[in-house]
C-alpha positions as CSV (number, residue, x, y, z in Angstrom):
1,M,145.3,86.4,-81.6
2,E,147.5,84.5,-84.1
3,E,147.7,87.5,-86.3
4,G,148.8,89.6,-83.4
5,H,151.4,87.0,-82.5
6,H,152.8,87.2,-86.1
7,F,152.6,91.0,-86.1
8,L,154.8,91.0,-82.9
9,A,157.2,88.4,-84.2
10,D,157.7,90.6,-87.4
11,I,158.4,93.6,-85.3
12,L,161.0,91.8,-83.2
13,T,162.7,90.3,-86.2
14,T,162.8,93.6,-88.0
15,G,164.2,95.2,-84.8
16,A,166.8,92.4,-84.5
17,I,167.9,92.9,-88.2
18,L,168.1,96.7,-88.0
19,L,169.9,96.8,-84.7
20,G,172.4,93.9,-85.6
21,A,173.2,95.6,-88.9
22,A,173.6,99.0,-87.2
23,L,175.8,97.4,-84.5
24,V,178.3,95.7,-87.0
25,A,178.5,98.7,-89.5
26,V,178.9,101.4,-86.7
27,L,181.7,99.3,-85.1
28,I,183.4,99.0,-88.5
29,F,183.2,102.6,-89.3
30,R,184.0,103.9,-85.9
31,R,187.1,101.9,-86.1
32,L,188.0,103.4,-89.4
33,G,187.5,106.9,-88.0
34,L,184.5,107.6,-90.4
35,G,181.9,108.2,-87.8
36,A,178.7,106.4,-86.9
37,V,176.3,108.3,-89.4
38,L,178.1,106.8,-92.5
39,G,177.9,103.4,-90.8
40,Y,174.2,103.7,-90.4
41,L,173.7,104.7,-94.0
42,V,175.8,101.9,-95.4
43,A,174.0,99.3,-93.1
44,G,170.7,100.6,-94.4
45,I,171.7,100.2,-98.0
46,I,172.9,96.6,-97.4
47,I,169.8,95.4,-95.7
48,G,167.6,97.5,-97.8
49,P,165.2,96.3,-100.6
50,D,167.8,96.9,-103.5
51,V,170.5,94.5,-102.0
52,L,169.6,91.9,-99.4
53,G,166.1,92.8,-98.8
54,L,166.1,91.9,-95.2
55,S,164.0,94.7,-93.7
56,G,160.3,95.8,-93.9
57,D,159.0,99.0,-95.3
58,P,161.7,101.7,-95.1
59,E,159.2,104.6,-95.3
60,T,157.4,103.2,-92.3
61,I,160.7,102.9,-90.3
62,L,161.7,106.4,-91.5
63,S,158.4,107.8,-90.2
64,F,158.9,106.2,-86.8
65,A,162.5,107.2,-86.6
66,E,161.8,110.7,-87.3
67,I,160.8,110.8,-83.5
68,G,164.6,110.8,-83.0
69,I,164.8,114.2,-84.8
70,I,161.9,115.5,-82.7
71,L,163.8,114.4,-79.5
72,L,167.1,115.9,-80.8
73,L,165.3,119.4,-81.1
74,F,163.7,119.0,-77.7
75,L,167.2,118.4,-76.1
76,V,168.7,121.3,-77.9
77,G,165.8,123.5,-76.6
78,L,166.6,122.4,-73.1
79,E,170.1,124.0,-73.4
80,L,168.7,127.3,-74.8
81,S,166.9,129.7,-72.5
82,P,164.6,132.4,-74.1
83,S,167.2,135.1,-73.2
84,R,169.9,133.3,-75.1
85,L,167.6,132.9,-78.1
86,W,167.0,136.6,-78.0
87,L,170.7,137.2,-78.2
88,M,170.8,135.0,-81.3
89,R,167.8,136.9,-83.0
90,R,170.0,138.5,-85.7
91,D,171.5,135.2,-86.8
92,I,168.1,133.3,-86.7
93,L,166.2,136.0,-88.5
94,L,168.6,137.5,-90.9
95,F,171.5,134.9,-91.4
96,G,169.0,132.0,-91.6
97,P,166.7,133.5,-94.3
98,L,169.7,134.7,-96.4
99,Q,171.2,131.1,-96.4
100,V,168.0,129.4,-97.3
101,A,167.1,132.0,-100.0
102,L,170.6,132.2,-101.8
103,C,171.6,128.5,-101.5
104,G,168.1,127.6,-102.7
105,L,168.0,130.0,-105.7
106,A,171.5,129.0,-106.7
107,M,170.5,125.2,-106.9
108,F,167.3,126.3,-108.7
109,A,169.3,128.1,-111.3
110,I,171.7,125.2,-111.9
111,I,168.9,122.6,-112.1
112,Y,166.8,124.9,-114.5
113,L,169.8,125.8,-116.7
114,L,171.4,122.4,-116.9
115,L,168.5,119.9,-116.6
116,P,165.3,119.4,-118.6
117,F,162.9,120.6,-115.9
118,S,160.3,123.3,-115.9
119,W,160.9,126.3,-113.7
120,Q,158.3,125.2,-111.3
121,A,159.8,121.7,-111.0
122,A,163.4,123.3,-110.8
123,L,162.2,125.6,-108.0
124,V,160.6,122.8,-105.8
125,L,163.8,120.8,-106.4
126,G,166.2,123.5,-105.8
127,L,164.8,125.1,-102.6
128,P,164.8,122.1,-100.3
129,L,168.5,121.4,-101.3
130,A,169.3,124.6,-99.3
131,L,168.3,122.8,-96.1
132,S,171.0,121.0,-94.1
133,S,170.9,117.9,-91.8
134,T,169.9,118.8,-88.4
135,A,170.2,115.2,-87.4
136,Q,173.9,115.1,-88.5
137,V,175.2,118.4,-87.5
138,L,173.6,119.1,-84.1
139,P,174.7,115.7,-82.5
140,L,178.3,116.4,-83.6
141,L,178.3,120.0,-82.2
142,Q,176.8,118.6,-78.9
143,S,179.1,115.7,-78.4
144,R,182.2,117.8,-79.1
145,G,181.2,120.8,-77.0
146,R,181.1,123.1,-80.1
147,L,177.6,124.3,-79.7
148,K,178.7,127.5,-77.8
149,T,181.5,128.3,-80.3
150,D,181.2,131.1,-82.6
151,Y,180.5,128.8,-85.7
152,G,178.5,126.4,-83.5
153,E,176.0,129.1,-82.5
154,K,175.7,130.4,-86.1
155,S,175.2,126.8,-87.4
156,F,172.5,126.2,-84.8
157,A,170.8,129.4,-85.8
158,I,170.8,128.4,-89.5
159,L,169.4,124.9,-88.6
160,L,166.7,126.4,-86.4
161,F,165.6,128.7,-89.2
162,Q,165.7,125.9,-91.7
163,D,163.2,124.0,-89.6
164,I,160.9,127.0,-89.5
165,S,161.4,127.5,-93.2
166,I,159.4,124.4,-93.9
167,V,156.2,126.5,-93.6
168,P,157.1,128.8,-96.5
169,L,158.6,126.2,-98.6
170,L,155.4,124.0,-98.2
171,T,153.5,127.1,-99.1
172,I,155.4,127.6,-102.2
173,V,154.8,123.9,-103.2
174,A,151.0,124.4,-102.5
175,A,150.9,127.6,-104.5
176,L,152.4,125.9,-107.6
177,S,150.5,122.7,-107.1
178,R,148.7,121.1,-110.2
179,A,146.8,118.7,-108.0
180,P,143.3,119.5,-106.7
181,A,143.4,121.2,-103.3
182,P,142.1,119.1,-100.6
183,A,138.8,120.1,-99.1
184,G,139.3,122.4,-96.0
185,A,143.2,122.8,-96.5
186,P,144.4,126.2,-95.2
187,S,146.1,128.7,-97.5
188,G,149.8,129.4,-97.2
189,F,149.1,132.7,-95.4
190,L,146.7,131.1,-93.0
191,L,149.3,128.3,-92.4
192,A,151.9,130.9,-91.3
193,V,149.4,132.6,-89.0
194,Y,148.5,129.3,-87.5
195,A,152.2,128.6,-86.9
196,V,152.8,131.9,-85.2
197,L,149.6,131.4,-83.0
198,A,150.7,127.8,-82.2
199,I,154.1,129.0,-81.0
200,V,152.6,131.8,-78.9
201,G,150.1,129.3,-77.4
202,L,152.9,126.8,-76.5
203,I,154.9,129.5,-74.8
204,L,151.8,130.6,-72.7
205,A,151.1,126.9,-71.9
206,G,154.5,126.4,-70.7
207,R,154.4,129.4,-68.4
208,Y,150.9,128.9,-67.0
209,I,150.3,125.2,-67.3
210,L,153.5,123.2,-67.5
211,S,155.6,125.1,-65.0
212,P,153.0,124.7,-62.3
213,L,152.5,121.2,-63.2
214,L,156.3,120.4,-62.8
215,R,156.1,122.0,-59.4
216,L,153.2,119.7,-58.5
217,V,155.1,116.7,-59.7
218,G,158.1,117.9,-57.8
219,R,156.2,117.7,-54.6
220,V,155.2,114.0,-55.3
221,S,159.0,113.3,-55.9
222,E,158.4,110.5,-58.4
223,R,161.2,110.5,-61.2
224,E,159.0,108.7,-63.6
225,L,156.4,111.5,-63.4
226,F,159.2,114.0,-64.6
227,I,159.9,111.8,-67.6
228,V,156.2,111.4,-68.4
229,T,155.6,115.2,-68.0
230,G,158.6,115.9,-70.4
231,L,157.5,113.4,-73.0
232,F,153.9,114.7,-72.8
233,A,155.2,118.2,-73.4
234,V,157.3,117.0,-76.4
235,C,154.4,114.9,-77.8
236,A,151.7,117.6,-77.4
237,S,153.9,120.3,-78.8
238,A,155.1,118.3,-81.8
239,A,151.5,117.0,-82.4
240,L,150.2,120.5,-82.4
241,M,152.6,121.7,-85.0
242,Q,152.1,118.5,-87.1
243,S,148.3,119.0,-87.1
244,I,148.6,122.4,-88.7
245,G,151.2,121.3,-91.2
246,V,154.4,122.7,-89.6
247,S,157.5,120.7,-88.6
248,A,156.8,118.7,-85.6
249,A,160.5,119.2,-84.7
250,L,159.9,122.9,-84.2
251,G,157.1,122.2,-81.8
252,A,159.4,120.0,-79.8
253,F,162.1,122.6,-79.7
254,V,159.6,125.2,-78.3
255,A,158.7,122.6,-75.7
256,G,162.5,122.3,-74.8
257,V,162.9,126.1,-74.5
258,M,159.8,126.1,-72.2
259,L,161.6,123.8,-69.9
260,A,165.1,125.2,-70.3
261,E,164.9,127.0,-67.0
262,S,163.3,124.2,-65.1
263,P,165.3,122.7,-62.3
264,Y,164.5,119.3,-63.6
265,R,166.1,120.0,-67.0
266,H,169.2,117.8,-66.5
267,E,167.1,114.7,-65.4
268,L,165.0,115.1,-68.5
269,E,168.1,115.3,-70.6
270,A,169.7,112.2,-69.1
271,D,166.6,110.2,-69.4
272,I,165.6,111.0,-73.0
273,D,169.1,111.2,-74.7
274,P,169.5,107.3,-75.0
275,F,166.1,107.2,-77.0
276,R,167.2,110.1,-79.2
277,S,170.5,108.3,-80.0
278,I,168.8,105.0,-81.0
279,L,165.9,106.6,-83.0
280,L,168.4,108.9,-84.8
281,G,170.4,105.8,-85.7
282,L,167.2,104.1,-87.1
283,F,166.5,107.3,-89.1
284,F,169.9,107.1,-91.0
285,L,169.4,103.4,-91.5
286,A,166.0,104.1,-93.0
287,V,167.5,106.8,-95.3
288,G,170.0,104.3,-96.6
289,M,167.3,101.7,-97.1
290,M,165.3,104.2,-99.2
291,L,168.2,104.9,-101.6
292,D,167.2,103.9,-105.0
293,L,170.2,102.1,-106.4
294,D,168.6,101.6,-109.8
295,V,168.6,105.4,-110.2
296,I,172.3,105.5,-109.2
297,R,173.2,102.7,-111.6
298,Q,171.3,104.5,-114.6
299,Q,172.7,107.9,-114.0
300,P,175.8,107.6,-111.7
301,L,177.7,110.6,-113.1
302,L,174.7,112.9,-113.0
303,I,173.9,112.1,-109.2
304,I,177.7,112.3,-108.2
305,G,178.0,115.6,-110.1
306,L,174.8,117.0,-108.6
307,A,175.9,115.9,-105.1
308,V,179.4,117.5,-105.5
309,T,177.8,120.6,-107.0
310,L,175.4,120.9,-104.0
311,V,178.3,120.6,-101.4
312,L,180.5,123.1,-103.3
313,V,177.6,125.6,-103.8
314,K,176.5,125.4,-100.2
315,T,180.1,125.7,-99.0
316,A,180.9,128.8,-101.0
317,M,177.6,130.5,-100.3
318,M,177.8,129.9,-96.5
319,F,181.4,130.8,-96.3
320,G,180.7,134.1,-97.8
321,L,177.8,134.7,-95.5
322,G,179.8,133.5,-92.4
323,R,182.5,136.2,-93.3
324,L,179.7,138.8,-93.7
325,F,178.3,138.0,-90.3
326,G,181.6,138.3,-88.5
327,L,183.3,134.9,-88.6
328,N,186.9,134.7,-89.4
329,S,187.9,132.6,-92.4
330,S,188.7,129.4,-90.6
331,A,185.5,129.5,-88.6
332,A,183.4,130.4,-91.7
333,L,184.8,127.4,-93.6
334,I,184.2,125.0,-90.7
335,M,180.5,126.1,-90.5
336,A,180.2,125.9,-94.3
337,L,181.6,122.4,-94.4
338,L,179.4,121.3,-91.6
339,L,176.2,122.5,-93.2
340,S,177.1,121.7,-96.8
341,Q,175.0,118.5,-97.2
342,G,171.4,118.1,-98.0
343,G,168.9,117.6,-95.2
344,E,166.3,115.1,-94.1
345,F,163.5,117.6,-94.7
346,G,164.4,117.5,-98.4
347,F,162.6,114.1,-98.5
348,V,159.6,115.6,-97.1
349,L,159.3,118.4,-99.5
350,F,160.2,116.2,-102.6
351,A,157.3,113.9,-101.5
352,A,155.0,117.0,-101.2
353,S,156.1,118.2,-104.7
354,Q,155.3,114.7,-106.0
355,S,151.9,114.8,-104.5
356,A,151.4,118.2,-105.9
357,L,152.1,116.8,-109.5
358,L,155.1,119.1,-109.8
359,I,157.7,116.4,-110.4
360,E,157.6,112.8,-111.5
361,P,158.5,110.0,-108.9
362,E,161.8,109.5,-111.0
363,A,162.8,113.1,-110.1
364,A,162.0,112.5,-106.4
365,S,164.1,109.4,-106.4
366,L,167.0,111.1,-108.3
367,F,167.3,114.1,-105.9
368,G,166.7,111.8,-103.0
369,A,169.8,110.0,-104.0
370,V,171.5,113.4,-104.3
371,V,170.7,114.3,-100.7
372,T,171.7,110.9,-99.4
373,L,175.0,110.9,-101.2
374,S,175.7,114.6,-99.9
375,M,175.0,113.1,-96.4
376,A,177.6,110.5,-97.0
377,T,180.2,113.1,-97.7
378,T,179.5,114.6,-94.4
379,P,181.7,112.4,-92.1
380,F,184.7,113.0,-94.5
381,L,184.0,116.9,-94.4
382,M,183.6,116.7,-90.7
383,I,187.0,115.1,-90.2
384,F,188.6,117.8,-92.3
385,A,186.6,120.5,-90.4
386,G,187.8,118.9,-87.1
387,R,191.4,119.1,-88.2
388,L,190.8,122.8,-89.3
389,A,189.3,123.6,-85.9
390,A,192.2,122.1,-84.2
391,R,194.5,124.4,-86.3
392,R,192.6,127.6,-85.8
393,R,195.3,130.0,-84.4
394,T,196.7,133.5,-84.5
395,G,200.1,132.3,-83.8
396,D,201.8,128.9,-84.0
397,V,200.0,126.9,-81.2
398,S,197.5,124.2,-82.3
399,L,194.5,123.3,-80.3
400,E,194.6,120.1,-78.2
401,D,192.1,118.1,-76.5
402,P,192.5,117.9,-72.6
403,A,192.7,114.1,-72.8
404,A,196.4,114.7,-73.8
405,A,197.0,116.5,-70.4
406,E,198.9,114.7,-67.5
407,Q,197.0,114.3,-64.3
408,A,197.0,117.4,-62.2
409,H,195.8,118.6,-58.7
410,V,193.8,121.4,-60.0
411,I,191.7,122.0,-63.2
412,I,191.3,125.7,-64.3
413,V,188.6,126.5,-66.7
414,G,189.3,129.9,-68.4
415,H,192.7,131.4,-68.8
416,G,191.9,135.0,-69.2
417,R,193.3,137.6,-66.8
418,F,191.5,136.2,-63.9
419,G,192.5,132.6,-64.6
420,Q,196.0,133.6,-65.2
421,T,196.5,135.1,-61.9
422,V,194.7,132.1,-60.1
423,G,196.8,129.6,-62.0
424,Q,200.1,131.2,-61.1
425,I,199.4,131.4,-57.4
426,V,198.2,127.7,-57.4
427,Q,201.5,126.7,-59.1
428,A,203.5,128.9,-56.7
429,A,202.1,126.7,-53.9
430,G,203.6,123.6,-55.6
431,L,200.3,122.3,-57.2
432,S,200.0,121.0,-60.7
433,I,197.4,122.5,-63.0
434,T,195.5,121.7,-66.2
435,L,194.4,124.7,-68.0
436,V,191.2,124.7,-70.4
437,D,189.8,127.4,-72.5
438,I,187.3,127.6,-75.3
439,K,188.7,130.7,-77.0
440,P,191.2,129.7,-79.6
441,E,192.7,133.3,-79.6
442,Q,193.2,133.2,-75.8
443,I,194.9,129.7,-76.2
444,D,197.2,131.0,-78.8
445,L,198.0,134.3,-76.7
446,S,198.8,132.0,-73.7
447,G,201.0,129.8,-75.9
448,E,203.1,132.9,-76.7
449,F,203.9,133.2,-73.1
450,G,204.7,129.5,-72.7
451,R,201.4,128.4,-71.1
452,K,199.9,125.1,-72.3
453,V,196.1,125.6,-72.5
454,F,193.9,122.8,-73.8
455,Y,190.8,123.5,-75.9
456,G,187.2,122.7,-75.0
457,D,184.0,123.8,-73.2
458,G,185.0,123.2,-69.5
459,T,181.4,123.0,-68.3
460,R,180.8,119.7,-70.1
461,I,181.0,116.5,-68.1
462,D,182.8,114.5,-70.8
463,L,185.6,117.0,-71.4
464,L,186.2,117.4,-67.6
465,R,186.4,113.6,-67.4
466,R,189.1,113.6,-70.2
467,A,191.0,116.4,-68.3
468,G,191.2,114.3,-65.3
469,A,188.3,115.6,-63.1
470,D,187.8,112.2,-61.4
471,E,191.2,112.4,-59.7
472,A,191.5,116.2,-59.4
473,C,191.5,117.9,-56.0
474,A,189.6,121.0,-57.3
475,I,187.9,122.6,-60.4
476,L,188.2,126.3,-60.8
477,F,185.8,127.9,-63.1
478,C,187.6,131.4,-63.9
479,M,185.9,132.2,-67.2
480,D,183.8,135.3,-67.8
481,D,180.6,133.6,-68.4
482,R,177.7,135.6,-67.1
483,D,175.1,132.8,-68.2
484,L,176.7,130.3,-65.9
485,D,174.1,129.3,-63.3
486,A,173.4,126.4,-60.8
487,D,171.8,124.3,-63.6
488,S,175.1,124.4,-65.5
489,L,177.2,123.4,-62.6
490,M,174.9,121.0,-60.7
491,P,175.9,118.1,-63.0
492,V,179.6,118.8,-62.3
493,R,178.9,118.8,-58.6
494,E,177.1,115.4,-58.8
495,T,179.5,113.8,-61.2
496,F,182.8,114.9,-59.3
497,P,181.8,114.8,-55.7
498,N,185.4,114.6,-54.4
499,A,186.6,117.6,-56.2
500,K,186.2,121.1,-54.5
501,L,184.5,123.5,-56.7
502,F,185.3,127.3,-57.1
503,V,183.5,129.7,-59.5
504,R,184.1,133.3,-60.6
505,A,180.7,135.2,-60.5
506,F,180.3,138.6,-62.3
507,D,178.1,140.2,-59.8
508,R,175.6,139.6,-56.9
509,R,172.9,138.5,-59.4
510,Q,175.0,135.6,-60.7
511,M,176.3,134.8,-57.3
512,I,172.6,134.3,-56.0
513,E,171.9,132.2,-59.1
514,L,174.8,130.0,-58.2
515,M,174.1,129.7,-54.3
516,P,171.7,126.8,-54.6
517,I,174.6,124.3,-55.2
518,D,176.1,122.9,-52.0
519,D,179.8,123.2,-51.3
520,L,180.3,125.6,-54.0
521,N,182.9,128.4,-53.3
522,I,181.8,131.5,-55.1
523,V,184.2,134.6,-55.7
524,R,182.7,137.9,-57.1
525,E,185.3,139.2,-59.4
526,V,185.5,142.8,-58.3
527,F,184.6,142.2,-54.6
528,E,188.0,141.7,-53.2
529,S,189.8,144.2,-55.3
530,S,187.2,146.8,-54.3
531,A,187.6,145.9,-50.6
532,Y,191.3,146.2,-51.0
533,M,191.0,149.6,-52.6
534,A,188.9,150.8,-49.8
535,E,191.3,149.5,-47.3
536,S,194.3,151.3,-49.1
537,A,192.3,154.5,-49.1
538,L,191.6,154.2,-45.4
539,T,195.4,153.6,-44.9
540,A,196.4,156.6,-47.0
541,L,193.9,158.7,-44.9
542,A,195.6,157.7,-41.7
543,V,192.6,155.8,-40.3
544,A,193.6,153.7,-37.3
545,P,194.4,150.1,-38.1
546,E,191.9,148.8,-35.6
547,L,189.2,150.9,-37.1
548,R,190.1,149.8,-40.8
549,E,189.9,146.1,-39.6
550,Q,186.5,146.6,-37.8
551,A,185.1,148.5,-40.8
552,L,186.1,145.7,-43.3
553,S,185.0,142.9,-41.0
554,E,181.7,144.5,-40.3
555,F,181.2,145.2,-44.1
556,R,181.8,141.5,-44.9
557,R,179.5,140.5,-42.2
558,R,176.6,142.7,-43.4
559,D,177.2,141.9,-47.0
560,L,176.8,138.2,-46.2
561,A,173.7,138.8,-44.3
562,R,172.2,140.8,-47.2
563,L,173.2,138.0,-49.7
564,E,171.4,135.4,-47.5
565,A,168.2,137.7,-47.6
566,Q,168.3,138.2,-51.2
567,F,168.7,134.3,-51.9
568,K,165.9,133.5,-49.5
569,T,163.4,135.9,-50.8
570,G,164.5,136.0,-54.6
571,N,164.4,139.8,-54.3
572,L,167.6,141.8,-55.0
573,R,166.2,144.7,-52.9
574,A,165.9,142.6,-49.8
575,G,168.3,143.1,-46.9
576,A,169.1,146.7,-47.8
577,R,169.0,147.6,-44.1
578,H,172.3,145.7,-43.8
579,S,174.1,148.2,-46.0
580,F,175.8,151.2,-44.4
581,G,174.0,154.4,-45.0
582,V,170.6,152.8,-45.7
583,T,167.8,153.4,-43.0
584,D,165.1,151.0,-42.0
585,S,162.6,153.1,-43.9
586,D,164.7,152.9,-47.0
587,D,164.9,149.2,-46.6
588,F,161.1,148.9,-46.4
589,A,160.7,150.9,-49.5
590,L,163.1,149.0,-51.4
591,D,161.7,145.6,-50.4
592,E,158.2,146.6,-51.1
593,G,159.3,147.9,-54.5
């Protein structure tokens, strides 16, 4: 009993030291504009065994804090439907492999030619350096609303493939291993097969087990059960991948994708995100604690030189690949800078290489210090990348955050042809507007015509709040986003209940997807123009005004009835009898089809 009491006291003391150090360091570094990650790293170094020695075993803390990366990938998966992943397949399956192979082989060549390592050691040291820090880059892209930008999507595709690439990289380490193979350990080929089977199994389990389970939990209406179900999906998926030697974070990502189309996605995201933030902070604390300062003191120039070389090589390689895959120069440079550091999975691969007797512990410490130092450069590079992003332009207009906008009656999201017309009419009525768009080229074009448009993803709550949505009378979503659905706008409706919401829908399908939101005004983008054209044609054909008005009124009534039938049944063919020229028998055939 007394031993358990001491154990609890040790945990509480360690927790107080870690959180206290993090609190002070992050406050200081945030105040200096250097970001939280560098604050966590510095705090870890100070309380680590090489300075004050105030904390416990950093490797144990790191293992525990890796749950933060698992939760991060789960939350990212929640934002990505399978259809969107399919659209990204070229970047994930081509851009990602090219980046890992070219950057890894470049670092292998540098290490082999300049340092006294065998080619096997140089290979298992160089390839892991191609991986970037998911834990640093993804939170930045999410918090700033850049995940859906051109460089944000390509950055995510690369990071996703890097997590998948753990399997072939561990296979290479196992193939070169000088250590006796563990009894019953699967071959590299079998490991890849197991990974594919596990992913397929998780997808099937999500469709046939998890979705019905969530519907059952929904009937009980206990919020805690949603959290338990979501965490169960995360833990089960991550544990399955971990058990076969694959990245647990990849399993959590698959679990997130399985729940991406769930109506409870936003509840899960809101409940899990605080844990993710705390655990990621602990992760970077542990990375700082594990930094071997003796290695740095012995070979400071070598470590700094390798870290600078790593950043420069990855920046150059990814800039070239970004241009090859369709990014303009500034977007390619931003992406390259964001991904230029070493990644957390490098520590895993260095440890595996050490266990395989391919490198000495000193080499693992040396390159662990290189990865950590490269991570420390990331906040500075991100500041530069942020300034570069703010200056992306085709003209002379810089991008500004909507926090700089004056309070307006109406916020208009999207300033293309649709939003331009809406904005001018609203202003003609004497109402003030704030314009927001995520496309730099559209912002620059609008600036040439004297329109001030602010930059950002207008579906994000934090950005809308900075734009003054709490006091706005209405928010008008005028962008051409065919993936916009009820799940995307429901948090906006709940967060800003006093603002009237209007949204542009591409067609009937998207309109039906948006209809579950109460008090949402939906406008199909070609509906009114086609009705106006028909009315103009009837006028030109000398149809009597009374008959024209009757035809339009009856058409609108029938169209609304058809929409309601489609929404209730979930069948686009429902309600066809309400259309002119369709018989009841036709309607029956369509509904049955």
